[in-house]
C-alpha positions as CSV (number, residue, x, y, z in Angstrom):
1,X,9.9,25.4,60.9
2,X,12.2,22.4,61.6
3,X,10.2,20.4,59.0
4,X,10.5,23.1,56.4
5,X,14.2,23.4,57.0
6,X,14.7,19.7,56.6
7,X,12.6,19.5,53.4
8,X,14.0,22.8,52.0
9,X,12.9,24.7,48.9
10,X,12.1,22.7,45.8
11,X,14.9,22.0,43.4
12,X,15.2,24.6,40.7
13,X,16.7,23.8,37.3
14,X,20.3,24.9,37.1
15,X,22.0,26.0,33.9
16,X,23.7,22.6,33.9
17,X,20.3,20.9,34.1
18,X,18.9,23.0,31.3
19,X,21.8,22.2,29.0
20,X,21.6,18.5,29.8
21,X,17.8,18.5,29.1
22,X,18.4,20.3,25.8
23,X,21.1,17.8,24.8
24,X,18.7,14.9,25.6
25,X,16.0,16.4,23.4
26,X,17.9,15.5,20.3
27,X,19.1,17.6,17.2
28,X,15.7,18.2,15.8
29,X,13.7,21.4,16.7
30,X,11.1,21.4,19.4
31,X,7.5,20.3,19.1
32,X,6.1,23.7,17.9
33,X,8.4,24.2,14.9
34,X,8.4,20.6,13.9
35,X,4.5,20.5,14.0
36,X,4.3,23.7,12.0
37,X,6.7,22.3,9.4
38,X,4.8,19.1,9.2
39,X,1.4,20.8,8.8
40,X,2.8,23.1,6.1
41,X,4.2,20.4,3.9
42,X,1.2,18.1,4.4
43,X,-1.0,21.1,3.3
44,X,1.2,22.1,0.3
45,X,1.8,18.5,-1.0
46,X,-1.5,16.7,-0.1
47,X,-4.3,18.7,1.3
48,X,-4.4,21.6,-1.0
49,X,-4.2,19.5,-4.2
50,X,-6.8,17.1,-3.0
51,X,-9.1,19.9,-2.0
52,X,-8.8,21.3,-5.4
53,X,-10.4,18.1,-6.8
54,X,-13.5,18.6,-4.6
55,X,-13.6,22.3,-5.5
56,X,-13.5,21.6,-9.2
57,X,-16.2,19.0,-8.9
58,X,-18.4,21.3,-6.7
59,X,-19.0,23.3,-9.9
60,X,-21.3,20.6,-11.1
61,X,-24.9,20.1,-9.9
62,X,-25.8,16.8,-8.2
63,X,-27.4,15.5,-11.4
64,X,-24.3,16.3,-13.4
65,X,-22.1,14.6,-10.8
66,X,-24.3,11.5,-10.8
67,X,-24.3,11.4,-14.6
68,X,-20.5,11.5,-14.8
69,X,-19.3,9.8,-11.7
70,X,-22.0,7.1,-11.4
71,X,-22.7,6.1,-15.0
72,X,-22.7,2.5,-15.9
73,X,-19.3,2.8,-17.5
74,X,-17.9,4.5,-14.4
75,X,-19.3,1.9,-12.0
76,X,-17.9,-0.9,-14.1
77,X,-14.5,0.9,-13.9
78,X,-14.8,1.3,-10.2
79,X,-15.6,-2.4,-9.7
80,X,-12.4,-3.4,-11.7
81,X,-10.1,-0.8,-10.1
82,X,-11.1,-1.6,-6.5
83,X,-12.0,-5.2,-6.9
84,X,-8.8,-5.9,-8.9
85,X,-6.7,-4.0,-6.4
86,X,-8.3,-6.0,-3.6
87,X,-7.6,-9.3,-5.2
88,X,-4.1,-8.3,-6.2
89,X,-3.3,-7.2,-2.8
90,X,-4.4,-10.5,-1.3
91,X,-2.3,-12.4,-3.8
92,X,0.6,-10.0,-3.2
93,X,0.3,-10.5,0.6
94,X,0.6,-14.3,0.2
95,X,3.4,-14.3,-2.5
96,X,5.2,-11.5,-0.6
97,X,5.3,-13.6,2.6
98,X,6.7,-16.5,0.8
99,X,9.3,-14.5,-1.0
100,X,10.4,-12.6,2.1
101,X,10.6,-15.9,4.0
102,X,12.9,-17.4,1.4
103,X,15.1,-14.4,1.2
104,X,15.6,-14.2,4.9
105,X,15.7,-17.9,6.0
106,X,17.6,-19.6,3.2
107,X,20.9,-19.2,1.5
108,X,21.1,-20.1,-2.1
109,X,23.1,-19.2,-5.3
110,X,21.9,-15.9,-6.7
111,X,20.2,-14.7,-3.5
112,X,21.5,-11.2,-3.8
113,X,20.3,-11.1,-7.4
114,X,16.9,-12.3,-6.4
115,X,16.7,-9.7,-3.6
116,X,17.6,-7.0,-6.1
117,X,15.0,-8.1,-8.6
118,X,12.3,-7.6,-6.0
119,X,13.0,-3.9,-6.3
120,X,12.8,-3.8,-10.1
121,X,9.1,-2.7,-10.2
122,X,10.1,0.4,-8.1
123,X,12.7,1.5,-10.7
124,X,11.1,0.2,-13.9
125,X,8.9,2.7,-15.8
126,X,5.3,1.6,-15.6
127,X,4.9,1.8,-19.4
128,X,7.8,-0.5,-19.8
129,X,6.3,-3.0,-17.3
130,X,2.9,-2.9,-19.1
131,X,4.5,-3.6,-22.5
132,X,6.6,-6.5,-21.0
133,X,3.6,-8.1,-19.3
134,X,1.4,-7.7,-22.4
135,X,4.1,-9.3,-24.6
136,X,4.5,-12.2,-22.2
137,X,0.7,-12.8,-21.5
138,X,-0.6,-12.1,-25.1
139,X,-2.0,-15.1,-27.0
140,X,1.3,-15.4,-28.9
141,X,3.5,-14.7,-25.9
142,X,5.8,-17.1,-24.0
143,X,3.2,-17.4,-21.2
144,X,0.1,-16.5,-23.0
145,X,0.4,-19.1,-25.8
146,X,0.4,-22.2,-23.7
147,X,-2.5,-20.8,-21.6
148,X,-4.4,-19.8,-24.7
149,X,-4.2,-23.4,-25.9
150,X,-5.9,-24.4,-22.7
151,X,-8.5,-21.8,-23.2
152,X,-7.2,-19.3,-20.7
153,X,-6.5,-15.7,-21.6
154,X,-4.8,-13.1,-19.5
155,X,-3.9,-10.2,-21.7
156,X,-6.7,-7.8,-22.6
157,X,-9.0,-9.2,-19.9
158,X,-9.6,-8.3,-16.2
159,X,-7.2,-11.1,-15.3
160,X,-4.4,-9.1,-17.0
161,X,-5.2,-6.1,-14.9
162,X,-4.8,-8.2,-11.7
163,X,-1.5,-9.5,-12.9
164,X,-0.2,-6.0,-13.5
165,X,-1.3,-4.9,-10.1
166,X,0.4,-7.9,-8.5
167,X,3.5,-7.0,-10.3
168,X,3.7,-3.5,-9.0
169,X,2.3,-4.3,-5.5
170,X,4.4,-7.4,-4.6
171,X,7.6,-5.4,-3.7
172,X,5.7,-3.3,-1.1
173,X,4.7,-6.5,0.7
174,X,8.1,-8.0,0.5
175,X,10.0,-5.0,1.8
176,X,7.5,-4.5,4.6
177,X,7.7,-8.1,5.9
178,X,11.4,-8.7,5.4
179,X,12.9,-6.5,8.1
180,X,10.4,-7.9,10.7
181,X,11.2,-11.3,9.7
182,X,15.0,-10.6,10.0
183,X,14.4,-9.3,13.6
184,X,12.4,-12.4,14.6
185,X,14.6,-14.5,16.9
186,X,14.6,-18.1,15.9
187,X,15.0,-19.1,19.5
188,X,11.2,-18.4,19.9
189,X,10.5,-21.1,17.3
190,X,12.9,-23.5,19.0
191,X,11.2,-22.8,22.3
192,X,7.8,-23.6,20.8
193,X,9.1,-26.8,19.3
194,X,10.6,-27.8,22.6
195,X,7.2,-27.4,24.2
196,X,5.7,-29.8,21.6
197,X,4.3,-27.3,19.0
198,X,4.3,-28.6,15.5
199,X,5.3,-26.6,12.5
200,X,1.8,-25.4,11.8
201,X,1.2,-24.5,15.4
202,X,4.5,-22.6,15.5
203,X,3.6,-20.7,12.3
204,X,0.0,-19.9,13.4
205,X,0.5,-19.0,17.0
206,X,4.2,-17.7,17.2
207,X,5.3,-16.4,13.9
208,X,2.1,-15.0,12.3
209,X,1.1,-12.8,15.3
210,X,4.4,-11.1,14.9
211,X,4.3,-10.7,11.1
212,X,0.6,-9.8,11.0
213,X,1.1,-6.0,11.4
214,X,3.7,-6.0,8.6
215,X,1.4,-8.1,6.4
216,X,-1.4,-5.6,7.0
217,X,0.8,-2.7,6.2
218,X,2.0,-4.3,3.0
219,X,-1.5,-5.2,2.0
220,X,-2.6,-1.6,2.5
221,X,0.3,-0.3,0.4
222,X,-0.2,-2.8,-2.4
223,X,-4.0,-2.0,-2.5
224,X,-3.4,1.7,-2.6
225,X,-0.8,1.4,-5.3
226,X,-3.1,-0.9,-7.3
227,X,-6.0,1.5,-7.1
228,X,-4.1,4.4,-8.6
229,X,-2.0,2.4,-11.1
230,X,-2.2,3.5,-14.7
231,X,0.8,3.0,-16.9
232,X,1.3,-0.8,-16.4
233,X,-2.4,-1.5,-16.6
234,X,-3.6,0.3,-19.7
235,X,-1.4,-1.8,-22.0
236,X,-2.5,-5.3,-20.7
237,X,-6.0,-4.4,-19.9
238,X,-7.4,-3.9,-23.4
239,X,-9.4,-0.9,-22.2
240,X,-12.8,-2.2,-23.3
241,X,-15.5,-0.1,-21.7
242,X,-17.5,-2.0,-19.1
243,X,-15.1,-5.0,-19.2
244,X,-11.4,-4.1,-18.8
245,X,-11.4,-0.3,-18.3
246,X,-10.0,1.1,-15.1
247,X,-11.1,4.3,-13.4
248,X,-7.9,6.2,-13.8
249,X,-8.3,5.7,-17.6
250,X,-11.8,7.3,-17.4
251,X,-10.2,10.4,-15.7
252,X,-7.6,10.6,-18.5
253,X,-10.3,10.3,-21.2
254,X,-12.3,13.1,-19.5
255,X,-9.2,15.3,-19.4
256,X,-8.5,14.7,-23.1
257,X,-12.0,15.8,-23.8
258,X,-11.5,18.9,-21.7
259,X,-14.2,17.7,-19.3
260,X,-12.2,18.8,-16.2
261,X,-15.3,18.9,-13.9
262,X,-16.2,15.3,-14.9
263,X,-12.6,14.1,-14.4
264,X,-12.7,15.8,-11.0
265,X,-16.0,14.1,-10.1
266,X,-14.6,10.6,-10.9
267,X,-11.4,11.5,-9.0
268,X,-13.4,12.6,-6.0
269,X,-15.3,9.3,-5.9
270,X,-12.1,7.3,-6.0
271,X,-10.5,9.5,-3.4
272,X,-13.3,9.1,-0.9
273,X,-13.6,5.4,-1.6
274,X,-9.9,4.8,-1.2
275,X,-9.8,6.8,2.0
276,X,-12.7,4.8,3.5
277,X,-11.1,1.5,2.5
278,X,-7.7,2.4,3.9
279,X,-9.3,3.7,7.1
280,X,-11.2,0.4,7.4
281,X,-8.0,-1.6,6.9
282,X,-6.1,0.4,9.5
283,X,-9.0,0.3,11.9
284,X,-9.2,-3.5,11.7
285,X,-5.5,-3.7,12.2
286,X,-5.6,-1.4,15.3
287,X,-8.5,-3.4,16.7
288,X,-6.6,-6.6,16.3
289,X,-3.5,-5.2,17.9
290,X,-5.6,-4.0,20.9
291,X,-7.1,-7.4,21.3
292,X,-3.7,-9.1,21.2
293,X,-2.4,-6.7,23.8
294,X,-5.3,-7.5,26.1
């Protein structure tokens, strides 16, 4: 009895404690309403439209799906779309790191203008970007003419497709790396230098582990944008079947021929392949983070 009196009954929440806990929860609604709203919008904007693609393709038999989605022309288009996007994402990751580093670490005349130009592909219509890139890289263009004299051709070739994908993917990498680089304390680099680390060692062991998640995220965004890009690519690609024809163009051609099931079959293959590749990229990034934490 004496022990119970000393311990006393458990503390019960008072109205003041309840109001304090509610104020600490923040202005947003609780977990239940927020989760319901999230699921609703994800279903309405993403899941339902994507499921309609599979339902439309399900109206075909397996032989018809194979004939449309896995023909020689379609496989060549898949190779260009996914292979070109992969190459463009790698190039964008390297160039984006350099551009973000220059914009963050150096002061030079016209820095604000250069920083604003990075966002130009976001606001520029894709058709305008495609026409501009084609005019520059065509055999009679400012860039294409000197290269053509050397026997190098960009416009109307798979190389032009990669150039267009780099153009529209580079801003994603720059804007993903830039804020992380701005928050990186330079005292860490100075500490590494004071311990005898060279520039390459500091970059490889101090800076890159911090920037690696941002680079991976920018790579995934650039890759995803390149796979689905249409407007800026069709002008510079030349659209030659089996050579410079992208998969989104095949979908548009099928729609123009009123072959909605065939277009859905190609779209379903691209959707599954894109999801698997992005899942693989995110899985490798998560595995690398866990290894670093250990």
